[in-house]
C-alpha positions in Angstrom: -94.7 -4.2 47.1 -93.9 -6.7 44.5 -96.1 -8.6 43.1 -95.3 -11.6 40.3 -98.3 -13.8 39.4 -100.8 -11.4 39.4 -104.9 -11.8 38.4 -104.7 -9.8 35.9 -100.9 -11.1 34.4 -101.2 -12.4 31.2 -99.0 -15.9 32.2 -102.0 -16.0 34.2 -104.5 -16.0 32.4 -102.6 -18.6 30.2 -101.1 -21.0 32.6 -103.0 -23.7 34.4 -106.8 -22.8 34.6 -107.9 -25.3 36.5 -105.2 -24.7 39.2 -105.7 -21.3 39.0 -109.8 -21.9 40.3 -108.4 -24.2 42.6 -105.9 -21.5 43.8 -107.9 -18.3 44.3 -111.1 -20.2 46.1 -107.9 -21.9 48.6 -107.2 -18.0 49.3 -110.5 -17.7 51.0 -110.3 -21.2 52.4 -108.4 -21.5 55.6 -109.4 -20.9 59.6 -112.9 -20.8 60.2 -114.4 -19.3 63.2 -115.0 -22.4 65.5 -111.0 -23.1 64.5 -109.6 -20.4 65.2 -109.1 -20.4 68.8 -107.3 -23.9 67.8 -104.4 -23.0 66.1 -101.6 -24.7 67.4 -98.8 -24.5 65.0 -95.6 -26.6 65.6 -92.4 -24.6 65.7 -88.7 -25.7 65.6 -85.0 -23.9 64.7 -82.5 -24.7 62.5 -78.6 -24.8 63.3 -78.3 -21.4 61.1 -81.0 -19.6 63.6 -83.7 -19.6 61.4 -87.1 -19.8 63.1 -89.5 -21.9 61.8 -93.1 -22.1 62.4 -95.5 -24.5 60.3 -99.8 -24.9 60.6 -100.8 -27.4 58.7 -104.2 -27.3 56.7 -105.7 -29.4 54.9 -108.4 -28.6 53.1 -107.5 -27.4 50.0 -104.2 -28.6 48.0 -102.3 -25.0 48.6 -99.4 -23.7 50.2 -98.1 -20.6 51.7 -94.6 -19.9 52.7 -93.9 -16.8 54.3 -90.4 -15.4 55.3 -90.0 -12.4 57.7 -86.5 -10.5 57.8 -86.3 -8.6 61.1 -85.1 -5.7 58.9 -86.6 -2.6 57.7 -87.3 1.2 56.8 -86.1 1.9 60.3 -83.0 0.4 59.7 -82.0 3.2 57.2 -79.0 5.0 57.1 -80.9 8.5 57.3 -79.7 10.0 54.0 -80.2 7.4 52.3 -84.7 6.6 52.9 -85.8 4.5 50.9 -82.7 1.4 51.2 -84.7 -1.7 52.7 -87.5 -1.1 50.5 -85.1 -0.8 47.8 -83.3 -4.5 48.5 -87.0 -6.2 49.2 -88.4 -4.4 45.6 -85.1 -6.4 43.9 -85.2 -9.2 45.4 -86.9 -11.6 42.4 -84.6 -9.0 40.1 -82.3 -11.6 39.5 -80.6 -14.1 41.0 -76.9 -15.9 40.8 -79.5 -18.6 38.0 -82.3 -16.7 37.2 -83.0 -13.9 35.4 -85.8 -11.2 36.2 -87.9 -12.4 34.1 -87.3 -16.6 34.4 -88.2 -16.2 38.5 -91.8 -14.6 36.6 -92.0 -16.9 34.1 -91.7 -20.0 36.5 -94.0 -18.5 39.5 -96.3 -17.8 36.8 -96.7 -20.3 34.8 -97.8 -22.7 37.8 -100.5 -20.1 38.6 -98.4 -18.8 41.9 -97.8 -15.8 43.5 -94.6 -14.5 44.7 -94.2 -11.2 46.6 -91.7 -8.5 48.7 -92.8 -5.7 51.0 -90.5 -3.7 53.3 -92.2 -1.9 56.6 -90.6 0.2 59.1 -89.3 -2.7 61.5 -89.2 -6.0 58.9 -89.0 -7.3 55.1 -90.9 -9.8 54.4 -91.2 -12.2 51.1 -94.1 -14.7 50.1 -94.9 -17.3 48.1 -98.3 -19.3 47.2 -98.6 -22.1 44.6 -100.5 -25.3 44.5 -99.7 -28.5 46.9 -98.3 -30.1 43.4 -96.2 -26.7 42.8 -94.2 -27.2 47.0 -91.1 -28.1 45.4 -90.7 -25.3 43.3 -92.5 -22.4 45.5 -89.6 -23.2 48.4 -87.0 -23.7 45.6 -88.0 -20.0 44.0 -88.5 -18.4 47.8 -85.3 -19.8 48.9 -83.8 -18.2 45.5 -84.8 -14.9 45.8 -84.1 -14.7 49.3 -79.9 -16.4 49.2 -78.9 -15.3 45.9 -79.9 -12.5 44.5 -77.7 -9.9 42.7 -79.4 -6.9 42.4 -78.4 -5.8 38.7 -77.5 -2.6 38.0 -80.5 -2.3 35.1 -82.8 -4.0 37.3 -82.1 -1.3 40.3 -82.2 1.7 38.2 -85.8 0.7 36.7 -87.1 0.0 39.9 -85.6 3.1 41.8 -87.6 5.1 38.4 -90.5 3.4 39.8 -90.0 4.5 43.0 -89.3 8.1 42.7 -92.7 7.9 40.6 -94.7 7.2 43.4 -93.2 9.3 45.2 -93.9 12.3 42.8 -97.6 10.9 42.6 -98.0 10.8 45.9 -98.0 14.7 46.5 -100.7 15.2 44.8 -102.6 12.9 47.0 -104.0 15.6 50.1 -104.1 11.8 52.7 -100.1 11.2 51.9 -99.1 14.7 52.1 -100.8 15.1 56.0 -99.2 11.3 56.8 -96.0 12.1 56.1 -96.0 15.6 57.3 -97.1 14.3 60.4 -94.7 11.9 60.7 -92.1 14.3 60.9 -93.4 16.5 64.0 -93.6 13.5 66.0 -91.2 11.3 65.2 -88.2 14.0 64.9 -85.2 12.8 65.4 -86.4 9.0 65.1 -86.6 6.4 61.9 -90.2 6.5 61.6 -90.0 9.5 60.3 -89.3 8.6 57.3 -91.6 7.1 54.9 -90.4 2.9 54.0 -90.2 4.1 50.0 -88.1 7.1 50.9 -87.9 10.7 49.5 -87.3 12.3 46.2 -84.1 13.5 47.7 -82.9 10.2 49.6 -83.8 7.5 47.0 -81.7 8.7 43.9 -78.4 8.8 46.8 -78.9 4.9 47.0 -76.0 2.7 45.1 -76.2 -0.8 44.1 -72.7 -1.2 46.6 -75.3 0.4 49.6 -78.0 -2.5 48.6 -75.4 -5.4 48.7 -74.2 -3.9 51.9 -77.7 -4.0 53.5 -78.0 -7.6 52.2 -75.4 -8.8 53.8 -75.6 -7.5 57.2 -79.7 -7.8 57.4 -80.5 -11.3 55.7 -79.2 -13.3 58.1 -80.7 -16.8 59.1 -80.8 -16.1 62.8 -83.2 -12.9 62.0 -85.4 -14.7 59.8 -88.7 -16.2 60.6 -89.9 -18.9 58.2 -93.8 -20.2 58.6 -95.7 -22.9 56.9 -99.1 -22.7 56.2 -101.3 -25.7 53.6 -101.7 -29.1 52.7 -98.5 -30.8 54.0 -97.5 -32.1 57.1 -95.0 -30.9 59.5 -92.3 -33.3 58.7 -92.7 -32.5 54.3 -92.2 -28.7 55.6 -89.0 -29.6 57.2 -87.7 -31.5 54.8 -88.2 -28.5 52.0 -86.8 -26.0 54.6 -83.5 -28.4 55.6 -83.4 -28.5 51.8 -83.5 -24.9 50.3 -82.1 -23.1 54.0 -80.1 -25.3 55.5 -77.3 -23.8 54.2 -77.9 -20.6 55.0 -75.5 -18.9 56.8 -75.6 -17.7 60.0 -74.2 -13.9 60.8 -74.0 -12.6 64.0 -75.6 -8.7 63.7 -74.8 -7.5 67.2 -77.5 -5.6 69.5 -79.5 -2.6 68.1 -79.6 0.6 70.1 -83.2 2.1 68.9 -84.0 4.8 70.6 -88.3 4.8 72.2 -89.4 8.1 70.5 -90.0 11.4 72.7 -93.1 12.5 74.0 -94.8 15.7 72.2 -94.7 18.4 75.6 -96.6 21.2 73.5 -99.2 21.1 70.1 -97.7 21.1 67.3 -100.0 22.6 64.2 -98.6 22.3 60.2 -100.6 24.4 58.0 -100.2 23.1 53.9 -102.4 25.1 51.5 -103.5 23.5 48.4 -106.3 24.3 46.4 -108.7 21.8 47.2 -112.8 21.9 48.3 -112.0 19.4 50.9 -109.9 19.9 54.3 -107.6 16.9 55.0 -106.9 16.8 58.8 -104.7 14.1 60.7 -104.1 14.3 63.9 -102.5 12.5 67.1 -99.0 11.8 68.5 -96.5 8.3 69.8 -98.6 5.8 70.7 -98.0 2.2 72.5 -96.0 -0.5 70.9 -97.4 -3.6 69.5 -96.2 -5.6 72.9 -97.2 -2.8 75.4 -99.3 -4.8 77.9 -101.8 -2.4 77.3 -102.3 -3.6 74.0 -105.2 -4.9 74.4 -107.3 -2.4 76.9 -106.2 0.7 74.2 -108.0 -1.8 71.0 -111.1 -1.9 73.4 -110.6 2.3 74.0 -109.6 3.3 70.3 -112.9 0.7 69.0 -115.2 3.3 71.3 -113.0 5.8 70.4 -112.7 6.5 66.6 -111.8 2.6 65.2 -115.6 1.4 65.6 -116.7 2.5 62.1 -120.6 3.6 62.5 -121.0 2.8 66.0 -117.6 5.2 67.3 -117.9 8.3 69.1 -116.1 10.0 66.6 -118.1 9.4 64.3 -121.3 9.6 66.3 -120.3 12.8 66.9 -118.4 14.2 63.8 -120.3 12.7 61.0 -123.9 12.1 62.7 -124.7 14.8 64.9 -122.8 17.6 63.2 -122.8 16.3 59.5 -118.3 17.5 59.1 -117.0 14.4 57.7 -118.1 11.1 55.7 -115.9 9.1 57.2 -113.8 9.9 60.7 -111.4 7.4 62.9 -109.1 7.0 65.2 -106.7 4.1 64.8 -103.2 2.8 67.1 -100.4 1.3 64.3 -99.3 -1.6 66.0 -95.1 -1.3 65.6 -92.4 -3.0 67.3 -91.4 1.0 68.9 -94.6 3.3 70.1 -96.1 3.7 66.6 -98.5 6.5 65.9 -102.0 7.0 67.6 -103.4 9.3 64.0 -106.8 10.1 64.1 -107.9 11.2 60.4 -110.8 13.3 59.1 -111.9 15.2 55.1 -114.5 18.0 55.7 -115.1 20.6 54.2 -112.7 23.6 53.9 -115.0 25.9 56.4 -115.8 23.2 59.0 -111.7 22.8 59.4 -111.9 24.4 63.0 -115.0 22.6 64.5 -114.5 19.3 63.2 -110.9 19.8 65.0 -112.7 21.5 68.6 -115.1 17.8 68.6 -112.5 15.5 67.8 -110.7 17.3 70.8 -113.4 17.2 72.9 -114.2 13.5 72.4 -110.6 13.2 73.4 -111.2 14.8 76.3 -114.9 12.6 77.3 -113.5 10.1 77.6 -110.2 10.5 79.4 -112.8 12.2 82.0 -115.8 9.3 83.0 -116.4 6.0 82.3 -117.9 4.6 79.1 -121.2 2.8 78.9 -121.6 -0.8 80.0 -123.4 -1.2 75.8 -120.5 0.4 74.8 -118.2 -1.9 76.3 -120.1 -4.8 75.4 -120.1 -4.0 71.9 -116.6 -3.8 71.3 -115.8 -6.8 73.4 -118.0 -8.5 70.9 -116.8 -6.9 67.7 -113.2 -7.6 68.5 -113.7 -11.3 69.8 -116.3 -11.9 67.0 -114.0 -11.1 64.1 -111.1 -12.4 65.1 -111.3 -15.1 63.4 -111.8 -13.4 59.6 -108.5 -11.8 60.5 -107.0 -15.3 60.1 -109.6 -17.1 57.2 -106.9 -17.5 54.2 -103.5 -18.9 54.3 -102.3 -15.9 53.5 -103.2 -14.1 56.5 -102.5 -17.1 58.9 -99.0 -17.1 57.5 -98.7 -13.5 58.2 -99.9 -13.8 61.6 -98.2 -16.2 62.7 -94.8 -14.2 61.3 -95.9 -11.2 63.7 -96.9 -13.3 66.5 -93.7 -15.0 66.6 -91.9 -11.6 66.0 -93.3 -9.9 68.6 -92.9 -12.4 71.1 -96.9 -13.0 71.9 -96.6 -17.0 72.6 -97.8 -20.2 70.3 -100.8 -20.0 72.4 -102.1 -16.5 70.9 -104.9 -17.4 69.5 -106.7 -18.9 72.5 -105.6 -15.9 74.5 -106.1 -13.2 72.7 -110.3 -13.6 73.0 -109.4 -14.0 76.7 -107.5 -10.6 76.8 -110.1 -8.8 75.2 -113.1 -10.1 77.4 -110.6 -9.8 80.9 -110.6 -5.4 79.9 -113.1 -3.3 82.4 -114.6 -0.4 81.9 -111.4 0.9 84.7 -109.4 0.0 82.0 -110.9 1.9 79.2 -110.5 5.0 81.1 -107.2 4.2 82.8 -105.5 3.7 79.2 -107.9 6.6 78.0 -105.8 8.7 80.4 -102.3 7.2 80.0 -102.1 6.8 75.6 -103.9 9.8 74.9 -102.9 13.3 75.1 -105.5 16.2 73.5 -103.4 18.9 75.1 -99.7 17.2 73.5 -100.6 16.9 69.8 -99.6 16.9 66.2 -102.2 18.2 63.8 -102.1 18.7 59.9 -104.5 20.5 57.8 -104.1 20.2 54.1 -106.8 22.6 53.0 -107.0 25.7 51.0 -105.8 28.1 54.3 -108.2 31.1 52.8 -111.5 29.3 53.8 -110.4 27.1 55.7 -108.7 29.1 58.5 -107.5 26.8 61.0 -106.2 28.0 63.9 -102.7 27.9 65.2 
């Protein structure tokens, strides 16, 4: 991810002191809990296919503009994993009219923020500025999206940064385990590669690859633009037409992404490192964000392992057995079925006991209904915490983009609490049986294997 204008930047400390104070406060003032269900964005589509969502938020003089381009690491060629990430990282490293330094100086002088980031399924680019600098914010965001030049010197610098990140990740047991886990559950699928690529693939990426990826994927009819903040819908329309109206539509053709295949048996990978703690990652392919069972799975997983100290995994593995400080489970929300993963760290000698404990809890939630109290507490938390995912204009702009990307509907904000509340104990048992596979999982253990003696 590229960030321009961070809080520790010398430019930010020097420029617009009063304006910055307001901007930083604005980062934490948007939707309130009472307003969350009343969020009603306005949606329109430009003639070139650009989809735009606008949400007026007048509590503070801040404007956030967020672009989501439907191209990510899943669209990288297999031998050039990391391409989408390099393209995203280079967007603000020079345009037809601005150098990287000029882009940074202009956005930082007004106390603004400019970010780009690639994920598996999409890339985002966003800016946040004071209302008085709205015109500049729209202008710079449009400039990096429509006119990047990908200078060779900047490419080499960013490439070296990425390679440095990849090398440093080899010292992080969690990163090592996570990468190995993805390779096991996605053996023939684009999700197997890290978003930032590998030490083998990143050096192969040429400037021509970046230009071709950009020309093919960065088109208005593949882009969602969300605008949130202290402006009217008409002001937003004027800015969008002015800055993005000339962006030329290009048909990209249909994509045929294969659905990831489920494992047919347990797979184990043991990675030996001289560590006092064993890092355990286990799981399998889960569900997509568009799966209609997503809400029942969310409730089920909260009870299983996402509910912090109230989850079954924490109660069993941490509290009852004292095997780990933290253990949790997670269904990753992606366009195609993402991973279901359980993660924990424990003493090397306790690894087998902890793994057995996890499998016991996976089986237990599949075999009998959860209690009324567990269901009620899960619903109360998920519904009650929902507004906290919308309490800044940055969060609002990002969630709006995802709502459009996944086709969840503009009434999503009022429907989400209802969909969670409708989940029954029978639903929880059904989705646990359908989407948890304690007999067909991938297990990665990074540990001192002489001490851990993990059963394979």
